[in-house]
N, C-alpha and C positions, 0 to 999 in steps of 0.2 A: 572369390572373384565377385566383384560388385555387378549387380544387374543393371543394364541400361535403363534410363528413365523412360517410363511409359506414360501415356496420357492419363492424367489423374494421379500419378505417383509423384509426390513432391519430396525431393531428397534435400535435406538441409546440409549445405556445405560447411556451415559453422559447427563442425562436429565437436561434441563435448561441451558446448556452451549451454545447450538447452537440455535439462535433465528433469526427471520426475522422481519424486520420493516413492520408494518401493512400497512403503507401508501406508500410503495415502489412498484411501478408498472413497473419501468424500471430497468433492470439489465445491468451491463457492464461486458463483458468478453473479455479480450484482446483488449480493447478499441473499442468493437463492441456493439452497443446498442441492447437490446433484450426486448420483451414484456413479462409481467407476469400478468395473470388473477387471481384474488383473489375471492374465494367463502367462505361464512360462512356456516358451516354444523354442525349437531349434530348427536350423535349416542346413541341409547338406548342399555344399557348393563345390562344383568341380574346379580343379586347379589346373591351369595351363602348364605350369612348370612342374613336371612330375618327377623331379630329381629326388625329392624327399618324401612326398606323400601325394596320393591321387585326388584327395578331396579335403575340404575343410568343414568343420562343424562350427556354425555361428549361432549364438544364443540371442534371443529376443524377448522383449516384454510386449504383450499385446494388451492394449487397454480398450475396453468396450464401454461405451456410454449408453445405457439403456434409455435415456430420455429422448435421444434422437437417432439411435442406432448408428452412431459414428464410431470409427475405429482409428486408433493411432498405434503405430509400431515403433518401438525404440530398441536400440541395440546398446546394452550396457558396455561401458568402456573396459577393455581388457588391456593391461599394461603390456607394451612391446608386442602387440598382435600384428602390427603392420597394416591394419585395415582402418578405413574411415568409418567411425562409429558415432552414434548419437541417434538423432531422429531419422528413421528410415522412411516412414510413411506418415505424412501429416494427418491430422484428424479430419476425417470426412467419411461419407458413406461409400462403401465399396460393393460393387456388384458381384454376383456369383459367377463362377466360371461357366463357359458355354456348356450345354445349350441354354442355361438359365440366366443369361446375362441381362434379362429384363427385370430381374429381382435383386434385392439387396440382402446382405447378411443381417440376421437378427440374432437375438440372444440364444435362440434354440439351435443355432448352428455350431455353438462352441461347447466343447466338453473335453475332458481329459482323455487322451489316447486317440483323439481324432485329428484329422488334417484339414487345414484350410488353405485355399489358394488365393493369393492376392497378386493380381497382375502377373500371372504365370509363375509365381514363386510359391512353393509348397512349404507351409509351416506346420510342423508336427508339435501339437500341444502335449506336453508331458506332465504338467502339474499346474495348480492354481493355488491362490492363497486361501486362508480360512474364511474370509469374508465372502469371496466369490463362491466358494463351495456351499456355504449356508444360503446364499441368495438363490443359487440354482435349485437347491432342494426345496425352498419355499415356493418356487413357481412350478414345481412338479418335474424337474429334470433329474434323472438319476445320474449322479456324478461317478465316473469310473475312478478306480484307485490310481495313484500316481504311477507313471511309467518311467523306467530307468532311462536316463539321458546319456547318450554316448559321449565319450570324451574326444576332444579335438586331437587328432593324431599329431598335428604340427606342434601344438602346445606341449603334448606329451614328450615329443622328441626334444623340443627346446628345453623343457624342464630337466630332462636327463642330462643334457649337455651342460646346463648351468650347475647342476649338482656335482658333476665330475670336474668341471673346469670353472672355478669361481675365484676371481672374476675373469672376464674375458680380456681384461687389460692388465698390464703389469702392476698398476697402482689402483687400489680400491678406494674410491672416493666415499667419504662419510657425509651423510646428509645432515647438515647443521642449519638448514633453512628455518626449521621450526624454532629452534633456540634463538636464532637471529631475529626473527619476526617478533618473538615474545619478549625479548630482553633488549632490543635495540634502543640505545640511548639511556639505558639504566646502568649506573656506575656506582659501585661501592667505594666509599672514601674513608681511609684510615689515616690517622696522624701517627707518625712513627718517629723513632729516635735511634740513631746509630751512634753508639758511644765508642769512639775511637781514641779516647784520651790516653789509653794505655800505651799506644805506639808513640814513637818519636814524632814530635810536631803534630800529633793528632789532637782532635777536639771532638766535641759533641755536635752532631749534625742533625738538624731538624728536617724531616722528610714528610712527603704526602704520597700515600700509596693509592692508586686508582685500580680497582678490579672491574673489568668489563664483563658483564654477565652474558653478553651476546656471543663471545667466543672464548671465555675463560682466560683472557690475557691480562697481564699486569704491567703497569708503568709506574715509575716512581720519580717524583720531582723533588727538588731540594729547595728549602726555604733559606735564602741567603740574607742574613742580617746586613744592616748598613755598615759600610766600612769593614767588611769581613776580610778583605784582602784576597778573595778568591775570584776566579774567572766567572763571568756572568753566564754560566751554563746551567740553566735551571733543570735540565733533564738529567736525572741521576741514572735511570734505567729506561731504555726505550721500550715501547710496547711489544711484549712477546710473552709466551708461556714461560713460567718460572719453574724450573725443576726443583724438587725438594732436596735431592742430593746432587750437588753440582758435579759434573764430570771433571776428571783431571785435565782434560783438554777439550777443545771444541771439535765436534764431529764434522767430518767432511761431507760435502753434498752427496746424497744418495746412500749414505751410511745408515740413516734413520728411515726405514720403510716399514710398511705393514706386511708386505709379502716379499719373498725372495724368489726371483725368476731363475730356475735352473737351466731351462732350455726352451726352445720354440720349435714348432713343427708346422709343415705346410708345403706349398709348392715353391721351392727355392729357385727353380729355374725362372719363374716369373717374378721372383723377389717378393713373394706374397706369403705372409704367415697366417695360418688358419687358427692357431691357438698357441698358448704358452704353457709350459710345464713349471708349476710352482712347487716350492718347498712346503708341503702340507704340514710338516712337523715344526716348522719355524725354528730351526736349530740356530740360525744366525741372527735371530731377532734381538735387538737391544731394547730392554724394558726401561722405560722412563716414567717416573711418577711426578706429576706436576701438581702445583698448589691449586686447590679448588676453593670455592667459597666456604665450604664446611671446615676447611683447615684454618680459616682466619677468624680470630676473635680477640677481644681486649685482653692484654696481658701475655699474649703468645709472642714468642721470639721466632722469627722465620729466618731461613738461610737464603740470603740474596747473593749468590755467587761468592760464598765464603765470608760474607759480612753478616753479623748478627744484628738484626733489626727488630726492635721492640715496638709492638702496636699498643699504644696507650690511650687512644681516643678515636672516635668516629663521628660522622655527621648524623643528622636526624633520619635521612633516607635509609642509611645503613642500619640504624637501630630498628626502624619499622620493618625492613626486609627480613632481618634475622628473627624478629619477634613473630612475624606471620609465617615464616617457613620452618624455623627450627624451634619456635616457642621459647626463645631466650628472653628473660625479663630483666636480668641484671646487666646494666651497661655502665657500671662505675668506672670512671677513668682511672688509669694507673698513674700514680705519682712518680714522676721521673725528674725530680729536682737534682741538680748537680751537687756533688759533695761539697761541703764547706771548704773554701780555699784555705790554705795555710795562712797563719797570721802574717800580715805584711810588715816587713821590717822598716821601721821609720828611719828615713835618711836624716842624718845630722850634718848640718852644714857648718863650716868654720865661721867664727864671728867676723863681723865687718872690720876691715883693717884701716879704714879711713881714706883709701884712695878711690877717687871716682864716686859715683852714686852707689847706693846700696843695691839697686836693681842690677846695675852692670856688674858689680862684684859677685852677685849671686849667680848670674849667667855663666861666669867662669867656673863655677862649681858644678853646674848641671851638665854641660856638654864639653866634650874634648875640644871641639871647634866652637869657640864662643860666638854667640849671635847677639845682636843688640836687643835690648828690652822692647817688647811690643806693647805699646799703649792701647787703651781701649778705643779702637778706631770707630766702632759703632756709636759709642757715646760722644766721641768728638764730632761725628757728622750730625748727630741729632741736636747737640747743644752748641754747635758753632754759631757764630753771629751771622745772620742773614736777614735782609730786609729791615723792618722796624724792630725785629727781635734781636736784642743784643746778647741775651743769655749771660749777662753780667750783673751780679748783685752788688750794688754800691751802697755803702753805709757812711754816714757822717759820724766821726769818732773824735774822742778827746783823750789825750794822753793822761794816764793816771800816774802821778809822780809827786814826790815831796819837794821837788825843786821849784822855787818860785818862778824861775825863768820859763819853765816848760808848762806851767799850769794853763796858760791861755792858748797853747798850740792846738790847732784843729787839723784833722787829717781826713782823707778820703780813702776808705778801704774798699778795694774792688775784688770780688770773688768771681773767677771765671768757671762757669759750669762745665765747659768743654773738657778741661783737663785738671780741675780742682786746684788751680793755682791762685795765689793771692799776691796783690801788689798794693803798696801803701804810698800815697802821694800827699804832699803837704802844699796847700795853696800858698802862693807867694804874696806876702804883704809888704808894702813899702815901709821903710823906716822902722821895721820891727826888730831889726838886728839879727834876724834868722834868714838864712839863704832860701829855705824852702825847696820845692821841687820833688824829685824822686827820693822817697825815704826808704822803700824796699822794692827791689827789682822783682818782677813777676817770677814767682817760684812757689813750690809747695812748701807749706810751713808745718813742721812737726809739732805734735802735742808736747807740752812740757812734762818733765818728770820721767823721761824714758832714758834707758841706758844707751850710750853711744855705740859701744863696741859689743854687739850681740849678733846671734845667728838669725833671729827673726827680723822681718821687715818692720820698719817703724810705722806708727800710726800718724796720720796727718789730719789737719783740721778739715772737717766736712762742712758742706753748705748748711746742713740742718743745725749746726751748732752756732750759727750766726743769726741773731735777732736783736731788736731794739731793747736796750737795758742790760745786755750781757757784757761781761768783761772778758776780753780775749787776750791771751798771752801770745804775742808774735815775736818769737826769738828773744824773749826776755823783756820785752816792752809790753806794758799793760795798756790796752785801749778799751775804753768804754763806748759802746755804740749808742749814739744819741738819736739818730734818725736815719731814714733811708729814702731813696728816690721813689718816684711813683711806680716805675717798672718793678722794682724790688718788692714793694708792698703788694702790688697786684699778683706777682708771681707767688708770694708766700700765701696769699689768700686763696689762690687757685690750687695750691698743693698743701692742703691742710693735713694730709696724712703725714707729711714730713715736718710741717710746722704747726704743731697743735696750738701754739699761742696765737696763731692767726685764725683760729676757728671761732667764729662768733657764737655758735651754740654752746661751746664749752665755756666761753667767757660768761655768757648769760647764766649758765647753770651755777657758776661760782657765786654770782650775785644773788641768785634765788635762795642761797643759803642764809642770806641776810634779810629774808622777807619780813622778819619781825620789825625791821627798821624802815619799812617802805613808807608808812604814814609820815614818820619824822622826816624822811628823805624828801617826800613830796612838799612838805611845808618849807624845808630849807630851800628847795629850788624856786618855790613861789616867792619866797622872801628875797631871793637874789634877782628874780625877774620883776623889777619894779614897774616896767612898762607893759607887763602882761602879754608878751609876744611869744610865750611858750618856748623861748630859747635863751641860752646864756652863752657867754664867751667861753673859749676853750679852757683858760686858766681856772676860772671859777668852777667849771664842770669837773676839771681834774682834781681840784682841792676837795670838793665835796665828795667825789667818788672814792678818792684815796683815803679820806678820813673814815668813810664807811667800811671799807674792806680792811683797813689797818694792815696794809702791805701784802694781803693775800692775792692781789691782782697784779700780774706782771706788767711791765711797761709796754711790752708788745701787745698784750691783750687789751690794755687801755687804748692804745692807738687804733687797734682794730675796731673797738666800739665807737671811738670818736669818728673814724672814717665812715662808718656805716650810718651814723645818725647826724652827720654834719649837714648844716644848712647850705644849700648852693649859694655861692657868692654872687653878688650882683654882676650879671654878665657884662663885664667890661668888653665891649665889642672889639674884636680883632679885625673888623672890616677894613680899617685903614692898612693894616699889615698885609692882608690878602690882596687888596687892590694894588698896593705898592709892588708886591711880588709879581702880580700879573702884568703891571706896566713895565717892569724890568724885562719880562719875557717878550712882550710886544716890541720893545725898543731893540732888543737883540735881533729879532727876526724882521724888523721894519714892517710890522703889520699895522695897517691903517684903514682897512675896509670895514669900518663899523657902521657907516651909513647903509651899506649893502645889507647888513644884518637887519637893520631897522626896516628897510623896505620889504624884505622878505617876510618879516613878522607882520607888517601891516597887511600884506597880501593874504596871509593865512588867517588874520583876525577878521573873520567874516562878520562878526557881530559888533565890531568896532568898540570893544571894551578895554582896549589897550593892555590886555593881559592874555597870556597863553599858558597852557599846561607846561609844567617843568620838563616833562619828557620830550615835548616838541622843541623847546629851547635847546635841550641837550642834544637832540638829534641834529638840529640845525648847526650847532657848533661843531659837532663831530664830522658832519658831511662837508663843512667848509674848511676843515683842517685848522681849527683855531689852535695856535701854538701854546696850548696849556696842557699840563699833565692831567690825568683823570682825577687824581686826588684834589688838586687845586680847583679844577672845574666843579667837582662835587661840592667843595666847601663854599665856593662863591654862590652856586645855585641855592644851597641851603640857607645862606644869609638873606637872599632876596625873595625867598619863597614865603607865601602867606599860608594861612590855615587851610585853604582850599587847594593846595598844591599848584598854585599859579604864580606867575612872575610878571611884573610890570616890565615889559621888554625895553621900553624907552629908557627908563631909569637904569636898567641893568647895563645896556650897551653904552649909555652915556657915561656911566661910571668907569667903564673899561676904556673909554676913549682917552688915551694918554696925551693927545694933542690938545683937546679942548678942556679937559679936566685933569690937569697934572696934580700929583700928590708928592710930598717930600720923599726923596730917595731913601732906600734902606741904608743904614749905617753898618759898615762891616764890623764884625766882632773883633775886639782888640785881643790878639793872641799874645801869650807870654813869650819871652825870648827863649825859654827852655821848652822845647816841644816834647810832649809825652802822650802816650796813648790813653793815659788815665785822666786826662784833663776833664774836670767837671765844670761845664760852662754854667755858671750861676750857682751860688751856694744854696743848699736846701733850706726850706723854710723851717724855723725852729718849732713851729706848731703845724699839725696836719690839717687843721681847720680853724676858722675864726669863730664860728658860732655852732652850737650843738642844739639839736631839737630834743630837749630833755623830756617833753611830754610823750613823744613816741617811744622814747627809751623806757619810760616808766610803764607804759602799756605793755611793751614786749617783755620786759624783765619781770614785772610783778603783777601784771594784769590789772593795773589801776585804770579806772574810768574817770572821765572829766566830769566834774560836778556842775 
């Protein structure tokens, strides 16, 4: 029974939170060492409910501080005592019992076997620690031997009940808090393999095993490869304890228990049970052995509910855990390569019979229900014509034949990169005696020399096989490629991995092999350059270079060199064409507000220089919705722009004024009667450039310097 609080007796309600170390005899306050004497005492306390016992024995620790004669009393915590324990009396000086209440307790009032009274409660000291005993002897106090401490009758009765009836409830709970706090969040990870290939429709399954150290449970997830055909259920085994020997069936609820209850006893009239009678011999207990962390290691095969799962690798945390706990050093992963598959039987298809295309005939041999041949749609989308990119390679070709009538016939060969098809068109010439027009409809062209009726698909002409100077066999007709349009040459120079003859570096490396003739070559070029302009015409440059290489330089390589070192032609201004095109746009939209533009420019021209920045003119045209496309407007602005990025706005808008300054109208192109998608408007120039800068060429090719 707890004593009511008396004046000066401070009882801490936060029982159990404030504790003292039993072996601590020295305290530190503000870095000053102080002594603490510790005495063991007990207190006999009367019990109101005398059904089981008449009194209780309560054990205390009395701490005496010699520096200021203060006393503190603590009651150690006893499990399941049913009492408020902890600090019973806070540290302060305590007066002696009457009639000496004007005095305080000192160190000489404490000894083993004596009694002390604190606020009416009698504490019997039965022992002290070794430090306190030595301290009292040093100050001249004769310390009595330890006295036997009586046992608490209530705790004795309770211990006897617990020994005979354990536990008090049908299910005994296991304390796993320590394991949970120590290993919470720590998981062992193993990479596993379940080889189920021996069963029908079975295969090898990649798994990941997670072992949770906090509660010894296991979960297994499955690694599903792409396009595996299985349901997207990644959990192979949900988290639970995994038995080593799986039972033949699943146990029912209540069948797996630590204790078996045989009967209960108590006051059944009040429907109250005082205790339970357990099966102490555990005759009906089902023993189950579960997998622990010690059972898992690399190379071990575990039983997962009848499935043999091999552990072949683990992560770094698992390796460090087993190394620190079990001293394992070898973590070599187990090889689990699948057995080599049987040799695949090569399918032999029947030869092509000549009906339909080869691809369609092959589809009849692959599926019972034939499907049409699927072309490369990705390539078609990437290489299809859009915007200014036609993705069509056009070559100017000549027919190679012995017939005199066909010697002068010229053709345009177009190669479509989207589907690798070729079309041949012959330009129409009047009074030539040849009809001209479409020579070969757009289709894929097979390479010559292939067998017609065979099982394999035929090979077709590729884009990499077409370049200037090569002779191409198109369905039995030989065509020599003489030239190509600007788009084709640029495309070949941008893709030098496919067109090595358009690689300038490789062409110059061939010329460096003739470095011994560099001095002679320099004198020949100077002799041909009578005006000392450091440039010669294309034909002269070609004759000199071809005589030097003696046929080692391909025609495509020579064209690549000539295009790189060509002298820009005199810029024949296309200003009239652009202005005529702009006037046509203005006429269609009935746009005449050019004076308004000039007034706006005069307003913004604060310095009265009659010029404005190009960006301001462009902004003014866009804000006023000038009916010109962005490309045409950019071209016009670039023609009127000076070196300082400024434009004379009066001359610019006056030139655009189609009322005051008209220009001749554009003449429509004369189309041929036969319409064709391969029409090449304008024949290609027979030479890629008029003049070649031979001096820059000599410097890059042979490293010659100007004298």
